[in-house]
C-alpha positions in Angstrom: -9.9 12.2 -15.3 -9.0 8.6 -16.3 -6.8 7.1 -19.0 -7.7 3.8 -20.6 -4.9 1.7 -22.2 -5.8 -0.9 -24.7 -2.9 -3.3 -25.0 -2.8 -5.6 -28.1 -0.3 -8.4 -28.7 0.9 -8.7 -32.3 -0.7 -11.3 -34.7 0.7 -14.7 -35.1 4.1 -14.8 -37.0 5.9 -17.6 -38.8 8.2 -18.0 -35.9 5.3 -18.2 -33.5 3.7 -20.9 -35.6 7.0 -22.9 -35.4 7.4 -22.3 -31.7 10.7 -20.4 -32.2 11.8 -17.6 -29.9 11.6 -14.1 -31.5 12.7 -11.4 -29.1 14.4 -8.7 -31.1 14.3 -10.9 -34.2 11.3 -10.6 -36.4 9.2 -12.5 -38.9 6.1 -11.7 -41.0 2.5 -12.4 -39.9 1.1 -15.7 -41.1 -2.2 -15.8 -43.0 -3.8 -16.9 -39.7 -2.1 -14.0 -38.0 -3.3 -11.4 -40.5 -6.9 -12.8 -40.3 -6.8 -12.6 -36.5 -5.5 -9.0 -36.5 -8.3 -8.0 -38.8 -10.8 -9.5 -36.3 -9.2 -7.6 -33.5 -9.2 -4.4 -35.6 -12.9 -4.7 -36.3 -13.5 -5.4 -32.5 -11.7 -2.1 -31.7 -13.1 -0.1 -34.6 -15.7 1.8 -32.4 -13.2 2.8 -29.8 -12.2 6.4 -29.8 -8.4 6.3 -29.4 -6.6 9.5 -28.6 -3.1 8.1 -29.0 -1.4 5.0 -30.5 2.0 3.4 -29.7 3.8 0.4 -30.9 7.0 -1.6 -30.5 9.2 -0.9 -33.6 9.3 -4.6 -34.5 7.7 -5.3 -37.9 5.2 -7.7 -36.5 3.9 -5.1 -34.0 3.8 -2.3 -36.6 1.9 -4.5 -39.0 -0.6 -5.2 -36.3 -1.0 -1.6 -35.3 -1.3 -0.4 -38.9 -4.2 -2.8 -39.5 -6.0 -1.6 -36.3 -5.4 2.1 -37.3 -7.1 1.5 -40.7 -10.3 2.2 -38.6 -8.7 5.3 -37.0 -7.1 7.1 -39.9 -6.8 10.4 -37.9 -4.2 8.9 -35.5 -0.5 8.9 -36.0 1.4 5.8 -34.8 4.4 6.4 -32.6 7.0 3.7 -32.0 9.0 3.3 -28.8 12.0 1.0 -28.8 11.5 0.2 -25.2 8.3 -1.6 -26.0 10.3 -4.3 -27.8 10.2 -7.9 -26.6 12.9 -9.4 -24.3 16.2 -9.9 -26.0 16.8 -13.6 -25.8 20.3 -13.3 -27.1 21.8 -16.5 -28.6 18.4 -18.2 -28.2 16.5 -16.0 -30.7 15.1 -18.0 -33.6 15.8 -21.2 -31.7 13.1 -23.6 -30.5 11.5 -22.8 -27.2 12.4 -26.3 -25.9 16.1 -25.5 -26.3 15.7 -22.5 -23.9 13.6 -24.6 -21.6 16.4 -27.1 -21.3 18.7 -24.4 -20.0 16.2 -22.2 -18.1 12.6 -23.5 -17.7 10.1 -20.9 -18.5 8.5 -21.1 -15.1 11.9 -20.2 -13.6 13.2 -17.8 -16.2 10.2 -15.5 -16.2 10.0 -14.8 -12.4 13.7 -14.0 -12.3 13.3 -11.6 -15.3 10.3 -9.9 -13.7 12.0 -9.4 -10.3 15.1 -8.1 -12.1 17.5 -10.7 -10.7 18.2 -12.6 -13.9 21.6 -11.7 -15.4 20.4 -12.3 -19.0 20.7 -15.1 -21.4 24.0 -15.3 -23.4 24.1 -12.2 -25.7 20.8 -10.9 -24.3 19.7 -8.3 -21.8 19.3 -8.7 -18.0 16.1 -8.8 -16.2 16.8 -5.4 -14.6 17.5 -3.8 -17.9 14.4 -5.3 -19.4 12.0 -4.3 -16.6 13.5 -0.8 -16.3 13.0 0.0 -20.0 9.4 -1.4 -20.2 8.4 0.5 -17.1 9.9 3.7 -18.6 8.0 3.2 -21.8 4.7 2.9 -20.1 5.5 5.7 -17.8 6.1 8.0 -20.8 2.8 7.0 -22.4 0.9 7.7 -19.1 2.7 11.0 -18.7 1.8 12.1 -22.2 -1.8 11.2 -21.9 -3.4 12.2 -18.5 -6.8 11.0 -19.9 -8.3 9.6 -23.0 -7.9 6.2 -24.6 -4.5 5.0 -25.9 -3.7 1.9 -28.0 -0.4 0.1 -27.3 0.7 -2.7 -29.6 3.5 -5.0 -28.4 4.6 -8.5 -27.4 3.4 -11.3 -25.3 6.1 -11.3 -22.6 6.5 -7.5 -22.6 2.8 -6.7 -22.2 2.4 -9.5 -19.8 5.4 -8.4 -17.7 4.0 -4.9 -17.3 0.5 -6.3 -16.4 2.3 -8.4 -13.7 3.8 -5.3 -12.2 0.4 -3.7 -11.9 -1.3 -6.8 -10.4 1.4 -9.2 -9.0 -1.3 -11.7 -8.2 -1.8 -12.3 -11.9 1.7 -13.7 -12.5 2.5 -13.7 -16.2 -0.8 -14.1 -18.0 -0.8 -16.0 -21.3 -1.6 -13.5 -24.0 -2.8 -15.0 -27.3 -1.8 -13.4 -30.6 -4.0 -10.4 -31.4 -5.5 -10.5 -27.8 -6.7 -7.5 -26.0 -5.9 -6.4 -22.4 -7.2 -3.2 -20.7 -5.7 -1.1 -18.0 -7.2 2.0 -16.3 -5.1 4.8 -14.9 -7.0 7.0 -12.4 -6.3 10.6 -11.8 -4.4 9.8 -8.6 -2.0 7.5 -10.7 -3.5 4.2 -9.6 -3.2 1.7 -12.3 -5.7 -1.2 -12.5 -5.8 -4.2 -14.8 -9.4 -4.5 -16.0 -8.9 -7.4 -18.5 -5.9 -9.5 -19.5 -5.5 -11.6 -22.7 -9.0 -11.5 -24.0 -8.8 -13.7 -27.1 -11.2 -11.7 -29.3 -9.8 -13.2 -32.5 -10.0 -16.8 -31.2 -6.3 -17.4 -31.9 -5.8 -19.8 -29.0 -2.9 -20.2 -26.7 -0.5 -22.1 -29.0 2.2 -19.4 -28.8 1.2 -18.0 -25.4 2.6 -19.3 -22.1 1.6 -18.2 -18.6 3.6 -18.4 -15.3 1.6 -18.4 -12.0 3.0 -16.0 -9.5 5.2 -17.4 -6.7 6.7 -14.2 -5.4 5.7 -10.5 -5.4 6.7 -8.6 -8.5 8.1 -5.1 -7.8 5.4 -2.5 -8.5 5.5 -0.3 -11.5 
């Protein structure tokens, strides 16, 4: 028995388009974002999903709802632990302001290895990684086989992929992109594809970080 997880990043939002940090904050999908999500939904229309999960953030739910228009027999479940990293006082502020304090290529590895204490008003790396691992563990435990859709966020989905294949580092996940993970009967988890830009949304709001140190395994 194997389980396939299809991971989809939410569509482009107004904050994405303006290069503002979102985290636990939210903003609606742009026209471009909605169009991209429709393309991804059509791409996934022939998949036979046996479960569907989403972050409770509005942008993720809007994306998942569009995908599930092609799968009206499925009930969407939300899990608060699939939310994006809480950027604290830097939410809704320009990315370059955070970079001036903590460059992305330094911030992300310390979040992934759990050593970052957290941005002012935000959550620590250990808290973040613990909750996202717990969220995916719950999904895997509930579905020993089949094909499950998980809709979430660029950093959160990318962080989990990095725990499965530390050599990836943080992969840039375009809006409405698709990643695929296979979970074998013995529990082995393998990344089959990461950040496939099926909707041609580009990398404007997606940033990668090459790995420089091992990421603790999931």
